[in-house]
N, C-alpha and C positions, 0 to 999 in steps of 0.2 A: 191099647193100654200103653205101649211104648210111646206112641205119638202124644198121648195125654201127659205122660211124665216129662217128655221133652218140652212141651208147652209150659208146664209148671216151672221147670228149671229155667226156661228162658224168661218167664215172667218174673221169677224171683231175682234173676240176674239184673233185669231191667230196673226193678224196684231198688235193688242195692245201689246200682249206678246212679239212679235218680236221687236217692238219699244222699250219696256222697257228693253229687253235684250241688244239691241244695245246701249242704253243710259247707262246701267250699265257697259258695257265694254269699253266705250269711254274715252279716255284720254283727258285731257285739251289741247287745242292748244298751240303751242310754237311759240316763235318769237325771233329774234335777239334783244338784249337789245336796240341797237340804233334805231331800227324800231319803238319802243314804247317810245322813249324819255328817255332812261336809259343809263348811261355810263357802257360799258362792263367792263372796267378796275375797276371801283369803285364797281360794284355789285359783282365782283369776290372777293372783300375783305371780304365778308361775310364768305366764306369757308376758306379764308386765316386766318381770325381771329379765326374761330373754330379750324383750324389746330394748331394755336399757343397755344390754350388751351390744345390740345392733347400733343403737344411738352413739355408744362410745367407740364404735369401730372395732370392737373385739371379735365379732363374728359378722358374717354377711346376713344370716338369717337362720331359721330353724323351726322346729315343731315341738310343742310340749303336749303330753297326753297323760291323763290320769283316770284310773278306774277304781271304784270301790264296790265290794260285794258283787263283782262280776259285771258291773255296769259302768259305761264310760260317762264321766261327769265333766270332763274337760278335754278339748282338742282344739288347738289353735296354732296357726302358722303366723310367723312374723318375719319381716325383712325380705331379703332377696335370695332366690335360688342361684341367680347369677347377677351379681351386682353390676358388672360391666355392661351386660346386655339388658339390664333393667327388667329382669324376669322375676316376678314375686314368687315367694315360696307358697306352695299349696299344701294342704294337709295330707295329700297323697303323694308328696314328693318322695323320691327314692334317694336313699343315702348309703354311702359306703359305711358299713358298720364295723369293719376291722375286727378287733378282738371280741366283739359281741357275737362273732361267729363261733367262738370257743364253746359256749354253752350248747349251741345247736349240734356241733360235732360230738360233744360229750354225750348228748342225748342219743345220737346215732350209735355210739359205742355201747351205751347201756341197753339199747334195744337189742343189739347183737348178743349181749350178755344174757338178757332174758330169753332170747331165742335159742340159747345153748350153743351159739356159734363161736364164742370165745369165753375165756374166764379172766377175771380181774388179775389173778396171779400168774397168768401165762407169761412166759418170757417173750419179750418183743421179737426175738430171733425166730420164734415159731412162725411169724407172719412176714418178717423182713430179715432173712438170714444174714444180711450184711452187718446187722447189729450184734452178731455173736461175738463173745469175748471182747467187750468194750474196754477202752483204756482211759485212764484219768490223767488229766494234765498235772504235772509236777512243776515245771517251769515253762514259761511261754517263750522266752528268748535266752538260750535256744529252746526249741520245742522238745521237751522231754516228758515221757509218760510212764505210768506204772499200770499193771493189770488191775481192772476193777475187781472188787471183792465179790461182786455178783452181777447178774444180768439185769437189764432194765425190764420192768414188768409193765403190764397195761395199767395197773393201779398207780404206779409211779408216774406214768405219763399223764393220767387224769389229774393227779395232785401236784404236778410240776415238781416232783422230787426225783426226777430221772437223772439230773446232772447236765441236761441240755440247757443252752442259753439262747440269747439273741445276739445280733451284731452289735448291740449297744450294751451288752453285758461286760462288766469289767474283766479284764485279763483274757477271757475267752473270745470276746467280741472281735478284736482285730484278726484273730485266726479265721473266724467265720468270714469276715469281710474279704480277706486275701484270697480265700478259696471259693468265693462266689455263692455263699449261702445267703439267701434272701428271706425276708420276713413276710412275704406274701402281699406286699403293698406296692409292688412294681411289676410292670409288664415284662414277661419273659416267655420264650418259646420252650423252656425246659418244663417237662411234665413232672407230675408228682412222684412217680416211681424213680425217675432219674435223680431228682432233687434229694430224695430220701437216701438213695445209695451214696450220694456225695456227702450228705450229713453224717452217715454212718462211719465215714472215714475220719471224722473230726474227733478230738478228745473230749471227754466229759469234764465238767468243772469240778465235780466231786463224785464220790462213790454213790451209786444209786441208793436212794432211800435215806441218806444221811443228812441232807439239807433241803431247803426249798429255794428254787430259783425260777422265776418266770422266764419262759423260753419257747423253743420250737416243739415242745412236747405234743401240742394239739395238732400241729401239722403232721407229725408222725402218726398220730391217731387217725388222721384222715386217710393215710395210706393203709393203715390196719383195717379200716372200714372197707376199703376196696378189696383187699385180699380175703378178708373173712366173709364178705357178702358176695364176691364175684361180680360186683358192679362198680362203675366209676362213682366217685364220691358225690358228684353233682346229681347223678341219677338217684342214688340212694337217698340223699337228703330230700330231693323233690318227691320221690315216691313214698317214703316212709315217714316224713315229718311235715313238709310244706303242704302237700296236697291234702292229707288227712285233716290238717288243722285249718285249711282254708287260707294259707299264706300264699296268696296268688302273686305277690310282688316281691318275692325273695329269690335272689339268683346269685350264682357265681359270675354269670355274665349277663348283663342287662340286655334284653332283646331290643333290636333296633327300633321297633315300634313304641317302646317305652322309654327310650333314651331321652326324649325331651323332658321327662319328669325327673331325670337324675340331676341332683344339685351339683353345682360346680364345687371343686375342691380348692381350699385356701390354705395358705401357710403364713405363720407369723413372721413379720419383719420389723425388728425394733419394737416400736409401740403401735405399729399398724399391721394390716394383713394384706396379702396380695393373692390374686388368683393363680393357681398352678396351671400353666398352659398345657394344651393338648400336645402330647409327645415329649414334654419336658421331663427330664430325669433329674431328680434333686436328691442330694445326700444331706438329709436333715440331722442336725446334731440332736442327740437324745441320750440322756443318762451318761454313761461312760464311753459312748461311741457314737456311731451314726446308724441311720436306717435309710435305705434307698427307697424312694417313693416316686410314683407317677400318678396321674389322675385317670389314665385311660385303661388301666388293668381291669377296670370295671366293665369294659365293653369291647376292648380291642380283639379283633379276630385272631391275631397272632398270639394272644395270651393263652397259655396252656396249663399254667400251674394252679391247681385247685387247692388253695390254702385252707386247711381245716382250722387254722388259727386266726385267719384274718381276711378271707377272701370274699365273704358275702356282702351283698347289698340288700337293703330292705326298706320298709316304710315303718312309721310309728305304729300304724294300725296292725300291720303284720306282726311286728315284734310284740305288741301287746297281746295278740292271740297266743304267741309262744309263752309269754309270761303267765297268761291265764291258765294255760295247760299246767304249768308248774304249780301255780296257786291251787289249782284243782286236784293236786296230788297225782298228776299224770294224765288227766282226762279233760276234754273240752267238747262241749256240744254232743255228748254221747259217744265221742271217739276216744278210746283209751290208747295212749302211746306207751306209757310206763306204769308200773305198779306204784302205789303210794310209798312203799318201803324204798324203792329205788330212788324216788324223788327226795325222800328224807335223807338218804345217803348223799345224794348229789349236793344238797343244800346245807349240810352240816359239816362241821370241821372233821377232816379225815387225817390231819397231819400233826395233831398234838400241838406242841409249841414250836415246831419247825418254822412256821410262818406266823409272824406277829403283826398286828395285835389280835386279829380275829381268826387266824387259821385259814384253811382252804378246804373246799369240798371237791367234788368232781367237776371241774371246769367252771365253778361258780364260787364266789367268795361270800361266806357267811359274814355278816357285819352287825355291829352293835354300836349304839351311841347312848352314853349315859346322860346326855344333855336332854334328850327327848324320848319319852317312853315309847312313842310310836315307831321309833327306829330300832328298838331293842329286839333282837331275834330276827332281824330282816336279813335278806341276802341280795347281792347286787353284782354288777360288773359294768365295765365301760369299754370304750373303743378309742383307738388312736385318732380318729377324726372327730372327736368330741361328741360321741354318742354315749348314752348311759341308760341303765334301768335299775330299778329297785323294787323288790317285792317285800311287803310287810305282812307276814302272817298274823302278827299281833293285832294290827289295825284293819286287816283284810283289804289292803289297797295296793295298787301298782302304779309306778311312775315310769314313763319312758320319755327321754329327751333326745332330740336329734339335731345335730348341726354338722358343719363340714369344715372344721379347722384342724389342721395337723397339730399334734402336741409338739412342744419345743423342749429345750433342755430342762425345763422345770417339771416336765412330766404332765400328769393329769391336771387339767385346768382347775384353778381354785374355786370356780363357780359351781362345780358339780355338787359340792356339799351344800351350797345354798339352795339349789333346787330341792334337795331331799328335805332340808329343814322346812322350807315353805310348804311342801306337801304334808309333812307331819303336823305342822301348825294349823293346817286347814281342817283337820279332823276335830269335830266338836262333840261327837258322841260315839 
């Protein structure tokens, strides 16, 4: 009897592993655009527009991908993954996705909330004691502070109302820069735990919960994931998000065998772009300050900083699977990552009027556009290397765009909005 039970258990385990393996290797279904109410001619304009950016020398190349009703209707690569080496972009090219890491880290946090391992209103110091008794910046020169009126909470980190900023944040940025705070876009031997201890010694820009400021909050959440789960951030993301969703090409560090698929990184120079050399350290002007960047943080063996806010690399197809999970209310291909209510919270405004014009959710920005009905009620985010995504629940479609050009002092490239408009205009029913 015991032998029979053991055989049954082994068989069940095998079937579960086989099922997970098949799910991991499964591609999203495809459809002709017209079969899901999309104009084939108009959806093709997504890649035509990206090609125009290549022709104008604004980007080296990239990938556009669109799905409707859970079916891929457009996937096209244009231009060069490495212009100097004359290597064309493939649809499975790997890109540094920078801040598009934030929604993934936020999903990791919400999984831990659902598992009862942390609470949204927990004080941050419960997981990182160095953040106990934070101080708020009063004057920068000389550096003077006052005690914060309260501690930072997990909820405030998710909504970027913690008081933390970036090195390009006005007033606070120069202090970060002088003390070696990085944004996760440069190679460093400093690990996440050490980096967060250093950040905890910096002043806050404002009292927690009183304002909205885009910053290091999600990097801190990455360390919270490690403490609450007892696992390194990269392992947790791989085991709890990427593998269940079949995101086989999403990494904090691209494996050596997949490095040939990693697109080269470019930076703007006047009206042109140039390739960021391997090993080059560049201080890029951005906003009210600078951000230190390299291209090899994506694969360098010496790089140890797992940036929950900016560290991942991925493909258009992988990120589409992540977006499909969100569109599906937390589930994809029979695998449920989050509850529908949790996804609703993540993708709806959680900060009132602290962030305008659309507010902010948990690691994701709700967005609306009165110009086109298809964009009303959508949610989106983008990344420093010119990557972006948008999910439209109203029209039941998803758009993912991937390129590899660093932002400059003007911030988000103006063409991101054009992609979204073209996608919306392609919906015919």
